[in-house]
N, C-alpha and C positions, 0 to 999 in steps of 0.2 A: 649087446643088452641093457647092463647097468650107467657105461657109457653116454647112450644113445636118449636114456630116460634123463641122463642127467642136462644133456643136453636143449632137452625140448623141455623143462622146466625155465631152464638157461632161459633159453629165444620166450618163451610163455610169459614170463618178469620184465623181460626187457621189453617184447610189446605191450605189456600191462604199463609196463614206466612210459612206453612214447603213446600211447593212449590219455595219458592218465598227465601227461607234456603238452597233448596236442592241446584236449579239453583245457589245460589252463591259462598257453597260447590265444585260444578260438576264447575264452574271458579275458584274459587282457589284449584285446585285439578291439570288442564292445566298450573295453572300461577306455580304451585308447582313444577309438572313434567317440565316445559319450564327452573325456574332456579336452578333448578337441573344439565340439559342438559346444559345450557353454566356453569356453575359450573366446570362442568368437562370439556369441553372443555379451561374456563379459565388458571386453576389447569395446562390441558396438552402447552398449551400458554406458562404459566411461567412458567416451568419448560423447554424448549424449546432456554427460552430467557437466561433462567439461564445460563446455558449449554456454548449457543451461546459466553455469558458475559466472562464465564471463557475462552473460549478459546481466546477471542479476548485478555484477558488480557494479558495472556501467550505469546500468540504471540504478546505483543507488546513490553512486557521485555525482552524476546530474541530480537525482533529487534530494542533493546534502546542500547542493549550488543553489538551488529553486529555495529549498528553507533559509539557511544564509538570507541572499535578496529579501522573502517574504518577511524575517527579523526584520530586519532594516529599516523597509517601505512600514512596518508597522510602527517603528518608535518613533520616524517621521514622524507617521498621523498622531501619536498618539502627542509626540511635544505641540500641532499645532491643531489641537484640540483646547489641549492646556491653556495655551496661547490665547485662542478664542473665550473661552470659557475664562479667561480673566482677564479679557477684554468686553466681555461682555459685563460682567460683577462690577465694572468701574462704569461703564454705558448706570447701569442698573444706578449703580447709588447717586449720582448724578441727576439721574432721573427722578428719586426721593427727593434729594435735593432742594429740583427745582419745581417740586411740585407742591411739600413745604412752603416754600419764599410769595407761589402761587395762592395759599391758600391763609396764609397770614397776610398780604398783601390782599384776599376778599374781605377777612377778616378787617383791616385799617378803614376799609371800604363804607364796609360797613357800619363801623364805627362815624364817618364821617356822615355817611346817610342819616342816622340817627339821630347828630346835631344837626343838620338842616334840615330834620320835620320840628327840631326844639324851637331851629332859629323861627323856624315858619309859625310857632305856636305864638313863641312870642311878639311875633308880629304883629300877629291874630291882636294879640291883649292889646296892642301899641293901637292898633288900629280904635279897639273898645273903647281905652284909656280915652284916644283923638276923640273919639264921639260925644265921649263922656267930657271930656274938655272943653268941645263947641258949645255943646249947649249949657256947661255950667261955665264960659267964657268971659264973662264978669266977674266971675270969683277966681276964676283959676284960669288967671292968662303967664302967668309965673309959671304955673306949673304943664299949661301948656306951652310953654317955649323950654322949657325943661324936657319935658315933652317932646317936644319934636327935634331936638337936643339930639336927646338918647333912642328917635326915631333916622336920623340920617346916619346915629353912628352903629345901626342894626342895621338900613342901610348898608352902610359903605362893609359891613361883618357879613354880610349878606353876597355880595360880590364877588368879595375874597373868596366865600365855601365857593361863591358861585365858582369862581374861576379855578381855584380847587380843586372841587369838582370836577372841572372838563378835561383837568388833568388827571386827576383817578381816572376817570376812564376811558383816556389817550391810554394813563398804566394797564390798564383793565384789559386794553385790549389789544396792548402789547404782549402783555401777558398771555392773555388768550388765544397770541398768532405761537411766545411762546412754548403755551404747551399746549396749542396745534406737534409743532414742530417738533417737543420733545415724545408725542405721542406717534407723532411717521419713526419718530427715530428708533422709540422701542418699539413698534409693529418692526422696522429691522432689524431692530437687535434679536425679535422675537423670535423674525426668518432664521436669520445665520443662525444665532441655537440650534433649531428643529432641522436647521442644514449638518450642525457640527451632532447632534445625538445621533442623525442620519449615520453619516460619517461613521459615526463611533461605530454603530450598529451593525455599519459593513466591515466597517476593523472586526469590528467577533465574531462575525460567520465568516472574516478571511481566517479569524485567530481560530474560529473555527474547526476550520480547512485543513489548514496543517497542519493541526493537532491530529485531526486524523487522518494526512500521511505522513505526519512521526510515526504515531501507532501499525502502519499501513507499512511502514520503511522496519519499525522493528520486527514485524509480521516475517517480510524479507526477508530479513535479517539472521531470524532462528530458521527460516525454509533451508538458507543458505549455508548453518551449523548442519541444518539434519541430512543435506547435500551433501555435507565435506564428512558426515561421517559417514553415510553409505558409500563411500567414493573411497575411504579409507577399508572400511568391509571388504566393498569392489578387488579392490589390490591386492589384500589380502587372502581373496580369493584364487585371484590370477595366480599370486603366489603360491599359491594350496594348489592348484591344476598344473603349474607347470614342474611342481615338485613330482606332481602322482604323472603328469606323461613321461616323465623322464623315466619314471621308475621302472614304468610299463615297455618303455620302448628298451628298457638294458634286462627286463625280461627275454622280447620277443630275441634280443640279439641270444639270449643265455640256451632258450631253445632253438635257433635257430641256428648255436654252435653245435648243440648235445644231436640233434640231427645229422648234421653233416661230419660230426668226431661217428655216426654208428653207423654211417650209411644204408640206411636202411631209405628206403621208397621216399617218396613225396605220400603213395597212393596210403601206404601203410596205416599211415595217422587217422585214415579214414575209420572207423567201429565198424566191424564185420568185413575188411580187406587183410585176407592176411597174405604171407609171401606166395604164398600157391597163387591167389588170383591178382596181384599185383606182380610177377612172374607172366602169366598171359597178356595180364593187360599189355606189359612192356613187349609183348613181344610183337604184340599188333602196332606198336608206334605208342603208345600211351603211356605219359611215364608222369606226369605234373597231374594234378589239381585244373590246371585248364585244360589239356588233356579230354579229363575223365570230364569238365565240365561244358564239353562241346555235343558228346556223344547223348546220345537215346535209349531206353532201356533195356530196350527189345537188341539193339547194337551190344550191349556191354552184355548179358546176358545167355548168348551167340558165343564172343566170348571166351568170357567164363564159365561157359561152355553147365550150365548152371543146368541141376537137374529139377523137378517139379517136389520134390521133396524137401529140397532143398530154404532154407527160413531166409536165404542172401536178402534184403533189402534193397537195390539196383537205385530204386527211386529214389530212399536216403542220401545212397553214396553221390550221385550223380549233383542233390543239393547241397549236401556236406562240400563237394566240390565246388561247385560253384562257392560257396560263402569261403572257405580257403583260400583260393584264390583269388577275393576280388583282398581278405585281407592283407594278402603278402603283397600283394603290388599295390594297397596303401600306405604298406610299412618300407621297402624297396624303395 
């Protein structure tokens, strides 16, 4: 009686150990499946990140080339604008010199006109004196002759002044034409200056766009660094998942080895199925989880000869058998 009690205790202990091992193997199997799923997701995420990283690198290289080209064009445009501004400044100085010369000629013309008016006044005075001399011809003959000589001289001077005035008027006309040409040239210079200012504004807009492009590229660089960091984190997670999967597989192999060593039936790993129920099921060819998973509760109850007062949950046995069969199929 004592030996049977000891054997019963040993059998109960072994059954408890087997049940615990089965529960642990069930948990480990689920963890393995979850780890494999996470590994697949991580690999897909890693591939997407690598593709995006390569695309970002190509886009960055293209943007850098465009930036170098834009900077070269900007430097050329700035040199052209500086050269045009120098030419405009030289033209402006030349125009100011021409205007000053024109003003001096106008002043000289005004002086000549004033002298001509003075000569006309003198002529009028001479004519008055001539009239007085004619009235006093008998008394002022000598004075009249002197006055006639003076009038002759004055007339010569008046003729010379008239010719000089004609020459000055011709010079004034030439100066006016030159002034018109200078004004036309000034208008052209101002138009070129306005065009240069427009080009400068366009260059500033291009510069602003290039600065915005540079800021965008810097932001993309920061995003690429973030993606690289995420890639490192994902790789670490993959390494951890691989180690965890290896550990779970080793544990499953240990559980399978213990089951093989104990010589117990697979069905005894299901809670509620003891040696008696396992033996009765085995007599009907139900020896594995897959065999039990294909049965229905009524069939199993008939095989094990379940009594109404017994609390065996046959449907739970079948559900656990299905889960275990799927687990061992996945790990085999």
